[in-house]
N, C-alpha and C positions, 0 to 999 in steps of 0.2 A: 963777730957773728956767732951766735950760739950753735953749739954742735948738735947734730942730729944722729942719734944712735938708732940703728935698726938691727933686728934679729929675725931671720927667716927660719921657719921650722915647720915640719909636717905636723898636723894636728889630727891624727887618725880617729880620735874620740868623737870629733864633731862631724867630719865628712871625709870620706875616703878620697885620696888623690887630690886634695886641695892644699895649697900652701897658705900659710898665714904669716902676716908681717906685723911685728910689734914695734911701735915707734914711741919715743919720748919727744914730745913736740911742745915748744913754747906756744902759749895760747894765741899769740898774734900771727903764728905761721901755720896753724893747723889747716885752714882752708886750702892754701896753696899746696900743702903736702898731700892732702887727700886727693886733690885734683891731679897733681903730677904723678903720684905713685899709681893712682887708678888708671891713668892713661898709659903709662909705661908698661904695666903688666896686663893690659887689656887682652893681649894675645894669648894669655895663659889662663883665661877664665875669670879674671878679676876677683882674686880672693878677698876674704874679709881683711879689714885693716883694724888692728888693735891699737887704739890711741890712748896714751897717757897724757892728759892735758893739765898743765900747771896754771893756776890762776892766782892772782894776788888779792888778798883780802886783809885790810887793816895792816898792811906791811908784813903780813905773814903769808907763806906759800902753802897752799893746800893742794894735794894731788888727787885727782879723781880719774877713774878709768872708764872708758866708753868703748863699746864695740859697734862697728858698722859693717854691714854687708853692702859693699860698694857695687855689687852686681846689679842693684836696682835701688830706686827710691832715694838716692842721695846725690844732690846737686850742690855745687859750690854757691854760696851766698855772696853775690858781688855787689848788689845794690838793693835798697828798699824802695818799693813803689812810692811815688810822691804822695798819694792820699794817705798811705799807711805811715810814712815818715811824719806827716803832719800830725797824726794822732800821737805818735811817740814824742814829738817835740812840744806840742801844745797841750795835750791832755796829760801825758806822763811827765812832762817837763824835763826831758832828757836832752842834753846839749847835742847839737847837730852832729858833731864829730864823734860822739859816743853812741849814737843810735845803732849803727851796724854791729860793732863788737858786742854791745849789750844784747841785741837780738840773737846774734850767733851763739853766744854763751847759753842763752835760755833755749834756743832751738836744739842744741846738743843735749841738754838735760831732758828736754821733752822727748827726743828721739830715743833716749835711753829707756824711758818709761815704756814706750812701744813704738816701733819704727813705722808709723803711718806714712804713706806716700805724701799726704798733704804737708807733713812736716819736713820730710827729707827733700822734697821737690820745691819747698818754699811756697806752696800754694796757699798756706794759711795766711800769708801776707797780702793776698789779693783782695781781702775784705769783700767776699763774693756777695754777701747780702746787699751791700750798698750798690752793687752793680746790677741788681735784679731790676727788671722793668717795672715792678710794682713797688720798689722801695719808696718813691715819693708818696704813694698812698699809705704805706706802712707808717711813715713819719706823720702823715696827716691824722691817721687813726690814733696814734700814741700821744699826740700833742693835744688832743681834745680834752677840754675841761669837763669833769663830771663830778657833781657833788655826791652821787651815790656810788658809782663804780668807776674808778680810774682805769683807763684802758691799759692792759698788760700784755707783754710779749714773752713767749717761751721759746728758746733755741734748743731743739732736741739734737743731741750729739754735738754739744758746743765746743768740746775739746778745750782749747786755750781761750775760749770766749772772746776772741778778737772781734767778732761781729757785734757783740754786746757793747764792747767799749766804743766802737764806732757810733752805735746808736746813741749812747750816752753823750759822746762828744758832739753829736748833731742835735742835742738839746732835749732828749727824752730823760725824765727823772729816773735815776738809776734804781730807785726802789720799785719801779714798775717793770723792770726787766729781769727775767729769770733764765737760768741755763740748766740743762740736764746732760749729764754724761755718766757712763757706767764706771769710769775711772776717775775718782776724785783728785788723783794726783795731778792730772792736767789742769783742773780748776785751781788747785792750790798753787801750781806753777804760774798760772795766769796773773796772780797778784804780784809775783816777782817780775814778770814780763812787763806789766803796765804800771808797776809801782803805785798801786792805788789801794793798799790794804786799809788805810784809814778813811779814804774818801768814798769808795764804792759801797753802795747800800743794797746792791742786788743780792738775791738769794739763789741757791742752787740745789739741785737734786742729784744725788749719786745713786743711780739705779740702772739696771738693764731693762729697757722698756719691753724687750721681747722675752723676758723670763716668764715661764709658767703660762697659765691660762689667763684670758682677759679678766676674769672675775677675781683671780687669786694671784695676780702678778706680783704684788708687793709682798704677800705672805711667802710665796716661793722664794723671793730674793732673800728675805730674812732667814728662812730655813737654810738656804745655801750658806749664808754667813755663819750661822750658828754651827753648821757642820764642818767648818774649817775651809770654806771656799777661799778665804783670804790667804791661805797658805799655799795656794797653787802657784805655778810658775807665772811670774808677773809679765812674761812676754807672750803669754797665751791671750789672744784677743777676746776670749770669753771670760777673762779674769775680771772680777769685781773688786774694786778697792774702796773700802769705807773711808769716810773723812777722818783725818787725824784730829786729835784733841784740840790743837791750835786753831783749827778752822771749823770745828763742829758747829759753832753758832751761826755759820754762814749757810748751813744746809737745812732744808725742810723736807718733810715726808712728801712723796710723790702724790699721794691721794689728796693732800691739802690744796693742790693746784687744779683739781678737776673742776671744770665748769667756770674757771676764772679768767681764761685767756681770750683776748680779742684777736691776737695774732699768734700762730704757732709756726716756727721755721723748721723745715726738715731738709737741710742741704746735704746732698751726697749720701743719702741714707736708704731710701726705698730701693735703689738699684742693686743693693747687696743681697736681696731676697728673691725667692721665686714668687709666682703669682699669688698662691694661696697665703704665703707668709706676708706678702705686701698687704693683702686684704686684712689680715689680722692686725698688722701694724697700723693701718689706716684707722681702724676702729679704736685702737688705743690712743692714737693721736687726737681723734675727734673728742675723746673724753675730756681733754683739756680745754676745749673751746667753750665760750659762752654760747649757749644754744639760741642764737638770735641772728637775724639778718645783718649782714655786714661783717661777721666774724670770718677770719681768713686763715687758711693754711697755705704757705708758699714755700718754694724751694727749687732746687735744681737737681738733676740726676742724669745718668747716662741713658740715652734713648737710642732708638733705631728707626729708620724709615720702614723697616720690615719687622714689626713687633713679634716677640717670641722669647723663648728661653734660650739662654746662652751659657757658656761655661763661666765659672766663678772668675771674678776679676783678680782676686788674690792668688788663686791656685787653679790653673786650668786643668790639672790632672786629678783634682780631688773628687770629681764627679758631682760636686754641688752645682746647682743651676741658679741663675738670676734671670729675672724677666725685664726686658727692655721694651718700653712703650714708644709709640708715636702719639700724636695728639688725639687721634680718633680712639685708639685703644685706651688711652688714659681717661678720656671723657666717659667711655663705657665702663671703665673700672670704677670711677667714683659714683656713677649711677648705681652700679651693683652694690657698692658700700652703703649708699643711702637707702636702698631698698632693704638691705639686711638690718640696718639700724632701726628702720621703721619710724613710727610716730610722726609721719609727715615730713621727715627730714629730706631736704633737697639741696643739692650742690650745683653750682655753676662754675665751669672751668674756663680759665684764660691760660693760654700757653703759647710758647714759641719754640722753634727748634733751630739750633745753630750747627750746621754740618762742618764748618771750617775749623772751629776750635779743637774738637776731638779728632778730626781728620788728621791732624798733625801727629797724633799718637800712632795712627795707622801707618803713616808714611815713615815713622821712625822704627817700625817693625815690632812694636809692643804686642805681645802675644794675645792680650785680652781685647785688643781693639778689633771690632768686627767691620767688614766692608761698608755697612750701612750705618755706622755709628754716628751719633749726634748728641749735642748737649741740649737737654730738654728743660726749659724753665717754665714753671707753672704757678698758678694761683688758684686755689679752690675756695670759692665764696659760699658761705652758708646763706641760703635764701629762705 
């Protein structure tokens, strides 16, 4: 059995009174090591675990270093949900026994880019769009034949674009499916995750949708890039990463998609912002829609039976606020957005609330979970 070398040392430069553990771990054992060490030291505040993971490529060993804050957002990956495994086996043509190690290797690489909870907690594998109550209607819209305008879909905040691959697997032409994320490195990793660099014809946008004013959002993003925004700390969530040369042909300007989409997906996005910011975000999302009856915005977000402003999900002590809706407040919200857009714009809301799913977060003592928390699934139809 391979040896496991550990070194424990104080790291006062990062955080006072915390211990850090450095491990050299064979790739096939890293899951178990993270889980066991995290459990054993849980009584001491669960320090960060520094892992040096060795992977074999073409009979050569390459070592990469990853840092994990195991105090939150990192769960062991023990199995792949059946619908997701089907995509990897039948769309990506990965052998059944290789799916889990393949996904785990890419998950670690993605978590290194930025430690989003959806990656660390494996929720990106749930293919949440396909579980939305409006998904059958989405497929129906996108499968329609049109000689003039092929129906198109944009996934805002697509991250690893797993939902887009599911849509393509379910029969939608990949050239009609688009993704947007402010960090192109997730999009580039997605091609390694799904092994479809040669076959996928989807296009992507690398942009921060909330940058600058509505009228000058893209100009402000370009100004930031020219002024060295790409040299910022890449673990800052406001970091914007431009596409690399290898993938530059896969990306298109954001404004080229305005007025082109029959469906826009905004999963786990609106609930990050306060009420006024959500309204600004809504107007920007609407710009992508084809301005005609039947165009659809759909998604899911954290809601509450008692709507209002709550502390930030990511940092309760930051002072930042987010707004959580119930169905009534969300309907009023979209009516306000329509009134401010003007021009006879009118929206119709369909929505459901699930109190059980996120209630588990409350029972687990997660600090961001409010007593009235719920999962809010919605569809906003252009009438």
